[in-house]
C-alpha positions in Angstrom: 0.0 0.0 0.0 2.9 2.4 0.8 4.5 1.8 -2.6 1.1 2.4 -4.3 0.6 5.6 -2.3 4.1 6.8 -3.3 3.4 6.1 -6.9 0.3 8.3 -6.9 2.0 11.0 -4.9 4.9 11.2 -7.3 2.5 11.6 -10.2 0.1 14.0 -8.4 -1.1 17.4 -9.7 -0.6 20.4 -7.5 -4.3 20.4 -6.5 -4.0 16.8 -5.4 -0.8 17.1 -3.4 -2.6 18.7 -0.5 -5.4 16.2 -0.4 -5.4 13.1 1.9 -7.5 11.2 -0.7 -5.4 9.1 -3.0 -8.1 9.1 -5.7 -7.7 12.9 -6.2 -4.4 12.3 -8.0 -4.8 12.6 -11.8 -3.2 9.2 -12.4 -6.2 7.5 -10.9 -8.7 6.2 -13.5 -12.5 5.9 -13.4 -13.4 2.2 -13.4 -17.3 2.3 -13.8 -20.0 1.2 -11.5 -19.8 -2.5 -12.5 -16.5 -2.6 -10.6 -18.2 -1.4 -7.5 -21.0 -3.9 -7.8 -18.8 -6.9 -6.9 -18.5 -5.7 -3.3 -21.5 -3.4 -3.0 -24.2 -5.4 -4.7 -27.2 -4.3 -2.6 -26.3 -0.6 -2.9 -25.7 -1.1 -6.6 -29.2 -2.6 -7.1 -30.8 0.2 -5.2 -28.8 3.0 -6.8 -29.6 2.0 -10.4 -33.3 2.6 -9.7 -32.7 6.2 -8.6 -33.0 9.2 -10.8 -29.3 9.5 -11.0 -28.9 5.8 -11.9 -31.5 6.2 -14.7 -30.1 9.6 -15.9 -28.7 8.4 -19.2 -28.6 5.4 -21.4 -28.8 3.9 -24.8 -32.2 4.3 -26.4 -34.3 1.3 -26.0 -38.0 0.5 -25.3 -37.2 -0.5 -21.7 -35.2 2.6 -21.2 -37.9 5.0 -22.4 -40.7 6.1 -20.1 -42.7 7.7 -22.9 -46.0 6.7 -24.4 -45.9 5.8 -28.1 -49.5 4.8 -28.5 -51.6 7.0 -30.8 -49.1 9.9 -30.5 -50.3 13.2 -32.0 -47.6 15.0 -33.9 -46.1 18.0 -32.3 -46.4 21.1 -34.5 -43.9 24.0 -34.5 -46.1 26.9 -35.6 -43.1 29.1 -36.2 -41.0 26.8 -38.5 -44.0 24.9 -39.9 -42.6 21.5 -39.0 -44.3 18.5 -37.4 -42.4 16.0 -35.1 -43.3 12.4 -34.4 -41.5 9.8 -32.3 -41.6 6.3 -33.7 -40.0 2.9 -33.4 -38.7 1.0 -36.4 -37.8 -2.5 -35.1 -35.7 -1.9 -31.9 -34.5 1.5 -32.9 -36.2 4.8 -32.0 -36.4 7.7 -34.4 -37.7 11.3 -34.5 -39.5 12.2 -37.8 -39.5 15.8 -38.9 -41.9 16.6 -41.7 -43.9 19.3 -43.4 -47.4 19.2 -45.0 -48.8 21.1 -47.9 -52.5 20.5 -47.6 -52.6 16.7 -47.0 -49.4 16.0 -48.9 -46.0 15.5 -47.2 -43.6 17.8 -49.0 -40.5 17.2 -46.8 -39.3 14.8 -44.2 -36.2 14.0 -42.3 -35.7 10.9 -40.1 -33.1 10.9 -37.4 -32.2 8.0 -35.1 -32.3 8.4 -31.3 -29.1 7.0 -29.9 -29.4 8.0 -26.3 -32.1 9.0 -23.8 -31.2 11.6 -21.3 -33.3 12.1 -18.2 -34.6 9.5 -15.7 -38.2 9.8 -16.8 -39.4 11.1 -13.5 -39.7 14.5 -15.1 -38.5 14.2 -18.7 -36.9 12.0 -21.4 -35.0 14.0 -23.9 -33.3 12.4 -26.9 -29.8 12.6 -28.4 -28.4 11.5 -31.7 -24.8 10.7 -32.5 -23.2 11.4 -35.9 -19.7 10.0 -35.9 -19.4 10.6 -32.2 -20.7 14.2 -32.4 -23.7 14.5 -30.1 -26.8 16.6 -30.7 -30.2 17.0 -29.0 -33.2 16.1 -31.0 -36.3 18.4 -31.2 -38.7 16.2 -29.2 -39.1 15.6 -25.4 -41.4 13.4 -23.3 -42.8 15.3 -20.2 -43.6 12.5 -17.8 -45.6 14.3 -15.2 -48.1 15.6 -17.8 -47.7 12.5 -20.0 -47.2 14.5 -23.2 -44.8 15.1 -26.0 -43.6 18.6 -26.9 -40.6 20.5 -28.1 -37.6 20.4 -25.7 -36.8 23.2 -23.2 -35.3 26.1 -25.0 -36.7 25.0 -28.4 -40.1 26.6 -27.9 -41.3 30.1 -28.8 -39.6 30.3 -32.1 -36.2 29.1 -30.8 -36.3 25.6 -32.4 -32.7 24.9 -33.6 -33.9 21.5 -34.9 -31.0 19.1 -35.0 -28.1 21.4 -34.3 -28.0 21.8 -30.5 -24.6 20.4 -29.6 -24.2 18.6 -26.3 -20.9 19.6 -24.9 -18.8 18.3 -22.0 -20.4 20.5 -19.3 -23.9 19.1 -20.1 -22.8 15.5 -20.6 -20.7 15.4 -17.4 -23.6 16.4 -15.2 -26.2 14.1 -16.7 -23.8 11.1 -16.8 -20.8 9.4 -15.4 -17.5 11.0 -16.4 -17.3 10.9 -20.3 -14.3 11.4 -22.5 -14.2 13.9 -25.3 -12.1 14.0 -28.4 -9.2 16.5 -27.9 -9.9 19.7 -29.9 -13.6 19.1 -30.2 -16.7 20.8 -28.6 -19.1 17.8 -28.7 -17.3 14.7 -30.2 -17.2 12.1 -27.5 -14.9 9.0 -27.4 -16.5 7.5 -24.4 -20.1 7.9 -23.2 -21.1 6.0 -20.0 -24.7 4.8 -19.2 -25.8 7.0 -16.4 -24.5 8.8 -13.3 -22.6 6.2 -11.3 -20.9 5.7 -7.9 -17.7 7.6 -8.9 -19.5 10.9 -9.4 -20.0 11.1 -5.7 -17.1 9.0 -4.4 -14.4 9.9 -6.9 -12.4 7.7 -9.3 -12.3 4.1 -8.1 -9.1 2.6 -9.5 -6.9 2.9 -6.4 -9.8 1.8 -4.1 -10.5 -1.3 -6.1 -6.7 -2.2 -6.3 -6.3 -1.7 -2.6 -9.2 -3.9 -1.7 -8.0 -6.7 -4.1 -4.8 -6.7 -2.1 -6.9 -7.5 1.0 -6.5 -4.1 2.7 -9.8 -3.7 4.6 -10.3 -0.7 6.8 -12.8 -0.5 9.7 -14.7 2.6 8.4 -16.6 2.9 11.7 -13.4 4.0 13.3 -11.1 5.2 10.5 -11.4 7.0 7.1 -10.5 5.0 4.0 -8.6 7.5 2.0 -8.6 5.4 -1.2 -12.2 6.5 -1.8 -14.3 9.5 -0.7 -17.2 8.9 1.7 -19.3 12.1 1.5 -20.6 11.6 5.0 -17.0 11.9 6.4 -16.5 15.3 4.7 -17.1 18.8 6.1 -20.5 20.1 5.2 -19.0 22.5 2.7 -17.4 19.7 0.7 -20.6 17.6 1.0 -22.6 20.5 -0.6 -19.9 20.8 -3.3 -20.5 17.3 -4.5 -24.2 17.9 -5.0 -23.9 21.4 -6.4 -21.4 20.3 -9.0 -24.6 19.3 -10.9 -27.6 20.4 -8.9 -26.5 24.1 -9.4 -27.2 24.8 -13.0 -26.0 28.3 -13.9 -23.3 30.3 -15.5 -20.1 28.3 -14.7 -16.8 30.1 -14.9 -13.8 27.7 -14.9 -10.8 28.9 -13.0 -7.5 29.4 -14.9 -6.1 26.1 -16.1 -9.1 24.1 -15.0 -11.6 22.0 -16.9 -15.0 20.5 -16.0 -13.3 17.1 -15.6 -11.0 18.4 -12.9 -13.4 18.4 -9.9 -13.5 15.3 -7.8 -15.6 14.7 -4.7 -13.9 16.1 -1.6 -12.3 19.0 -3.5 -13.3 22.6 -3.1 -15.6 23.2 -6.1 -14.8 26.9 -6.1 -11.2 26.3 -6.9 -12.3 24.5 -10.1 -15.4 26.5 -11.2 -17.5 29.3 -9.8 -21.2 29.3 -10.6 -23.1 32.5 -11.1 -26.8 33.1 -11.1 -29.0 36.1 -11.8 -30.9 37.9 -9.0 -34.3 39.4 -9.6 -36.2 41.6 -7.2 -39.8 40.7 -7.0 -39.2 37.1 -8.2 -37.9 35.5 -5.0 -40.1 32.4 -5.5 -39.0 31.7 -9.0 -36.3 29.1 -9.6 -34.9 26.9 -12.3 -35.1 23.1 -12.4 -31.5 22.4 -11.3 -31.4 25.0 -8.5 -31.6 22.6 -5.5 -28.3 23.6 -4.0 -28.8 27.3 -4.5 -32.3 27.3 -3.0 -31.4 25.1 -0.1 -28.6 27.4 0.9 -31.0 30.3 0.9 -33.1 28.5 3.6 -33.1 29.8 7.2 -32.7 26.1 8.2 -29.5 25.7 6.2 -28.1 29.1 7.4 -29.0 28.4 11.0 -27.5 24.9 11.1 -24.3 25.6 9.2 -23.5 29.3 9.8 -24.7 29.7 13.4 -27.0 32.6 12.9 -29.2 34.2 15.7 -31.9 31.8 14.9 -29.7 28.8 15.7 -28.6 30.4 18.9 -31.8 32.0 20.3 -34.7 30.0 19.1 -35.7 27.6 21.9 -37.6 25.3 19.5 -34.5 25.0 17.2 -31.9 22.4 18.1 -28.8 23.0 15.9 -28.1 20.1 13.6 -25.9 20.3 10.5 -28.1 20.4 7.4 -26.8 19.2 4.0 -28.4 17.5 1.1 -27.9 14.0 2.6 -29.8 15.0 5.7 -32.9 14.3 3.7 -31.7 12.4 0.7 -30.1 9.0 0.6 -28.4 9.1 -2.8 -28.6 5.3 -3.0 -32.4 5.1 -2.7 -34.9 6.5 -5.1 -37.2 9.3 -3.9 -40.1 7.3 -5.4 -39.7 4.7 -2.6 -38.6 7.0 0.2 -41.5 7.5 2.5 -42.6 11.0 3.5 -41.8 10.1 7.1 -38.1 10.1 6.2 -38.3 13.8 5.2 -40.5 14.7 8.1 -38.2 13.1 10.5 -35.3 15.2 9.2 -37.4 18.3 10.1 -38.3 17.0 13.5 -34.7 16.3 14.5 -34.3 20.1 14.7 -37.9 21.4 15.1 -40.0 19.9 17.9 -43.2 18.1 16.8 -45.5 20.8 18.3 -43.7 23.8 16.6 -46.2 23.9 13.7 -48.7 26.8 14.2 -50.9 26.0 11.3 -54.5 25.1 12.0 -55.1 21.5 12.8 -57.6 21.0 9.9 -55.0 22.3 7.4 -52.3 20.0 8.9 -54.7 17.0 8.7 -55.6 17.8 5.1 -51.8 17.7 4.3 -51.3 14.6 6.4 -48.8 16.5 8.6 -46.4 16.5 5.7 -43.8 19.3 6.3 -42.6 19.3 2.7 -46.1 20.1 1.2 -46.2 23.5 2.9 -42.6 24.4 3.4 -41.1 23.1 0.1 -44.1 23.4 -2.2 -44.1 22.1 -5.7 -44.3 24.5 -8.6 -43.1 24.9 -12.1 -39.6 25.9 -12.9 -38.9 28.9 -15.1 -36.7 27.0 -17.5 -38.5 23.7 -18.1 -42.1 23.6 -19.3 -44.7 21.0 -18.2 -42.7 20.1 -15.1 -43.2 20.7 -11.4 -40.6 20.2 -8.7 -40.2 20.9 -5.0 -38.7 24.2 -4.2 -35.7 23.5 -2.0 -35.8 26.8 -0.3 -37.4 25.8 3.0 -39.6 28.7 4.2 -42.8 29.7 5.9 -45.5 29.8 3.2 -46.4 33.2 1.8 -49.7 33.9 0.0 -49.2 34.7 -3.6 -51.0 38.0 -3.4 -48.4 39.1 -0.8 -45.5 38.6 -3.2 -44.0 41.5 -5.1 -45.4 41.8 -8.6 -42.6 43.7 -10.4 -39.7 41.6 -11.6 -36.5 43.6 -11.8 -33.0 42.3 -12.7 -30.6 43.0 -9.8 -27.3 41.5 -11.2 -25.6 38.2 -10.9 -23.8 36.6 -8.0 -21.7 33.6 -7.3 -23.5 30.9 -5.5 -20.7 28.6 -4.4 -18.0 31.2 -3.5 -18.5 34.1 -1.2 -15.7 36.3 -2.5 -14.7 36.1 -6.1 -12.1 38.2 -7.9 -12.6 40.8 -10.7 -11.5 38.3 -13.4 -14.1 35.8 -12.5 -16.9 38.4 -12.2 -16.0 39.9 -15.6 -16.0 36.5 -17.3 -19.3 35.6 -15.6 -20.9 38.8 -16.8 -19.8 38.3 -20.4 -20.9 34.6 -20.4 -24.3 35.6 -18.9 -24.9 38.1 -21.7 -23.6 35.7 -24.5 -25.0 32.3 -23.5 -28.1 33.2 -21.6 -29.4 36.2 -23.5 -28.8 38.3 -20.5 -29.7 42.0 -20.1 -27.6 44.5 -22.0 -26.9 46.4 -18.8 -24.7 43.5 -17.7 -22.1 44.6 -20.3 -21.6 47.9 -18.4 -21.1 45.9 -15.3 -18.6 43.7 -17.1 -16.6 46.7 -18.3 -16.3 47.9 -14.7 -14.9 44.6 -13.5 -12.5 44.4 -16.6 -11.0 47.7 -15.7 -10.2 46.4 -12.2 -8.3 43.2 -13.4 -4.8 43.6 -12.1 -3.1 41.1 -14.5 -2.9 43.1 -17.7 -2.5 40.1 -19.9 -5.6 38.5 -18.5 -7.4 41.8 -18.8 -6.6 42.0 -22.5 -8.0 38.5 -23.1 -11.3 39.5 -21.4 -11.4 42.8 -23.2 -11.3 40.9 -26.5 -14.4 39.0 -25.5 -16.1 42.2 -24.3 -15.4 44.1 -27.6 -16.5 41.0 -29.6 -19.9 41.1 -27.9 -20.1 44.9 -28.4 -19.1 44.6 -32.0 -16.3 47.1 -31.6 -13.8 45.5 -34.0 -11.1 48.2 -33.9 -11.0 48.2 -30.1 -10.8 44.4 -30.1 -7.8 44.5 -32.5 -6.1 47.1 -30.3 -6.5 45.0 -27.3 -5.2 41.9 -29.2 -2.0 43.8 -30.1 -1.2 44.3 -26.4 -0.8 40.6 -25.8 1.1 37.7 -27.3 -1.4 34.9 -28.1 0.5 32.0 -26.6 0.4 28.4 -27.8 -2.3 26.3 -26.0 -4.1 29.4 -24.9 -7.7 30.1 -25.6 -8.9 29.0 -29.0 -12.0 31.2 -28.8 -9.9 34.3 -28.3 -8.0 33.5 -31.5 -11.3 33.0 -33.3 -12.7 36.4 -32.1 -9.5 38.2 -33.3 -9.9 36.5 -36.7 -13.6 37.5 -36.8 -12.7 41.2 -36.0 -10.1 41.3 -38.8 -12.6 39.7 -41.2 -15.2 42.3 -40.4 -12.9 45.2 -41.2 -11.7 43.5 -44.5 -8.2 42.4 -43.4 -8.5 38.8 -44.6 -4.9 37.7 -44.3 -4.9 38.6 -40.6 -8.3 37.0 -40.2 -6.9 33.8 -41.8 -4.1 33.8 -39.2 -6.6 34.1 -36.3 -8.9 31.3 -37.6 -5.9 29.0 -38.3 -4.6 29.5 -34.8 -8.0 28.8 -33.3 -8.2 25.6 -35.4 -4.7 24.6 -34.3 -5.8 24.8 -30.7 -9.1 23.0 -31.3 -8.5 20.9 -34.4 -11.9 19.1 -34.5 -14.0 22.2 -33.7 -16.4 22.2 -36.7 -17.2 25.9 -36.2 -13.6 26.9 -36.6 -13.1 24.5 -39.5 -16.0 25.8 -41.4 -15.2 29.5 -40.7 -11.7 29.1 -42.1 -13.0 27.3 -45.1 -15.6 30.1 -45.7 -12.8 32.7 -45.4 -10.9 30.8 -48.1 -13.9 31.1 -50.3 -14.1 34.9 -49.6 -10.4 35.1 -50.6 -10.9 33.1 -53.8 -8.8 30.3 -52.4 -11.2 27.6 -53.6 -8.9 24.6 -53.5 -7.9 25.3 -49.9 -11.6 25.9 -49.1 -12.5 22.6 -50.7 -10.0 20.6 -48.6 -11.3 22.2 -45.3 -15.0 21.6 -46.2 -14.4 18.0 -47.1 -12.6 17.4 -43.9 -15.4 19.0 -41.9 -18.1 17.1 -43.7 -16.2 13.8 -43.4 -16.2 14.3 -39.6 -19.9 15.3 -39.5 -21.9 15.0 -42.7 -25.2 16.5 -41.4 -24.1 20.2 -41.6 -26.5 22.0 -44.0 -24.6 25.3 -44.2 -21.3 23.6 -44.7 -22.9 21.7 -47.7 -24.1 25.1 -49.2 -20.7 26.7 -48.8 -19.0 23.6 -50.1 -21.3 23.6 -53.2 -20.4 27.3 -53.9 -16.7 26.4 -53.7 -17.3 23.5 -56.2 -19.2 25.7 -58.5 -16.3 28.1 -58.6 -14.0 25.2 -59.4 -16.4 24.4 -62.3 -17.4 21.1 -60.7 -21.1 21.9 -61.5 -22.6 18.4 -61.0 -21.0 18.0 -57.6 -22.1 21.5 -56.6 -25.7 20.6 -57.5 -25.4 17.5 -55.3 -24.0 19.5 -52.4 -26.9 22.0 -52.6 -29.4 19.1 -52.7 -27.8 17.5 -49.6 -28.1 20.9 -47.8 -31.8 21.1 -48.7 -32.5 17.6 -47.6 -31.2 18.7 -44.1 -32.9 22.1 -44.1 -35.5 22.9 -46.8 -35.6 26.5 -45.7 -32.0 27.3 -46.4 -32.4 30.4 -48.6 -28.8 30.5 -49.7 -29.0 26.9 -51.0 -32.1 27.9 -53.1 -30.4 31.0 -54.5 -27.2 29.1 -55.4 -29.4 26.4 -57.1 -31.1 29.1 -59.1 -27.7 30.4 -60.2 -26.6 27.0 -61.4 -29.8 26.4 -63.3 -29.4 29.7 -65.1 -25.8 28.8 -65.9 -27.1 25.6 -67.5 -29.9 27.4 -69.3 -32.6 25.8 -67.3 -34.8 28.8 -66.7 -37.8 26.8 -65.6 -36.0 25.3 -62.6 -34.4 28.6 -61.8 -37.8 30.2 -61.5 -38.9 27.4 -59.1 -35.9 28.0 -56.9 -36.3 31.8 -56.9 -40.0 31.4 -55.9 -39.0 29.3 -53.0 -36.6 32.0 -51.9 -39.4 34.5 -51.9 -41.7 32.2 -50.0 -39.1 32.2 -47.3 -38.3 35.9 -47.5 -40.7 38.0 -49.5 -38.7 41.2 -49.0 -35.8 40.3 -51.2 -36.1 43.0 -53.9 -33.3 41.8 -56.1 -34.8 38.3 -56.2 -38.2 39.8 -57.1 -36.6 41.8 -59.9 -34.8 38.7 -61.3 -37.9 36.5 -61.1 -39.9 39.2 -62.8 -37.3 39.4 -65.6 -37.4 35.7 -66.1 -41.2 35.3 -66.1 -42.1 38.4 -68.2 -43.1 37.5 -71.7 -41.2 39.3 -74.4 
């Protein structure tokens, strides 16, 4: 055991060197829950029935909780597409189609490879194209037993088949995945659900140690080959849960990735999670806000932070409150009796503390949770209700404030954050979450206070990119040396700035550097290829588009640009084929119809050119040049 300990210590990262847990060292591998099963059979059998155990898996009829009998198609009124789930043999598919009258004029069928979500609230559906993972535009809402568009796809925001599932998302809904280096959403390993190691840490050293016969009496001692959350301080217990039950605006700390956090670590040293604050909306919450809401509770504050309530209230007996006070992660909430949760309350609050009328208490069967953690809808997931984890005395709705006012963002898991973290959080909130424009003014204030001028310049580049101030962005870029293995997105933004002011050679350098840092990022690859087209470098563009499409063939815009490149190389038939592939993926792609019209005119096929131009005007009636050309082609001489 000593030799093994020394091996891991000698190969430790800086963050692991100060930890007593051997599985914090980066040499320790994840082994999967089946390795745990051999010694912990009963816990394994119980855990796989929990929401976490059922969080992710290959699409199968047994895995799905949805109803497929006499399903009515889901209609997107904005895009005019219908969606229908269906099984063909043992494979599940999502069918997208469009009707003209009673005729089907377009359809696209995509296979469901994975189901994400336990089915207690939802089943959403993912597809894999050569390892690139995307969400499909159809979700099953279990509580209301209905199909609908997924969260975020509604109200005209349906991105159809292009929502990439990146590492941050996958690593919360699943055991630890592995992603292809240089890619945003191409995975090389995808486990089948949250497993033991997400709460206990990588298991390789623990399994090895037990196979050597080293058994520790954990009633007296801590086994440092694996993390037992109950043996951790309450702050580190909470960190394990809020790694995933704290959805928000995550800001990675310098040099860290989402894979770096391990149970028992200080989450704030790996990532800091920011949330917006709204005055007049104190009772609103998002689905995965359990950790945030719990920590706002007087019960939590009183038990863990020794407030006046804990010291002075005669009916309150101080007891440390964490997530596992009420939840046994190994047991499904569906089979956990209400007395388990009530008893957690009674341990601190005496049984006669409730002042509600007896008739009300009897109607609720003396269930503390019903009144003090009421169920309601979340602001981010439709058709779903969930218990609010902010434990509080009920307030009548009419007593709540009616005016909702944005009051900034704050970090949930770290009390004091620096200017760099706050600036990044503000910019991310604006960019990723369609945040209020005023947050950019706040970001500018934090940026000016960043002491490290090199880091300040990197953040300025992001700020000016969001503001569309290209000259200021380029000026900021000139103050730093973009180092190797630095931020690929910074290089991309510099390239975009140069492209927007017409300096294409400099733009090419920026896009190339971005792609060197993230060589399987399809956005960067396609952007560089499109720039080559703009420069008239059609052979270089062709090579890059072909590489991109060989990696992921279901990119409609890449097919359009590739077709344009081929047309300029006088490969007309291949260009036609590229445009047709683009339209098979997206029948509303205006540029594809315009380019098709150009090729038809080049071939002298005026009739088909007219059909293509009419399609463009159906999609966008305000294109005056297209109207003029169509009028010219259809006017009789």
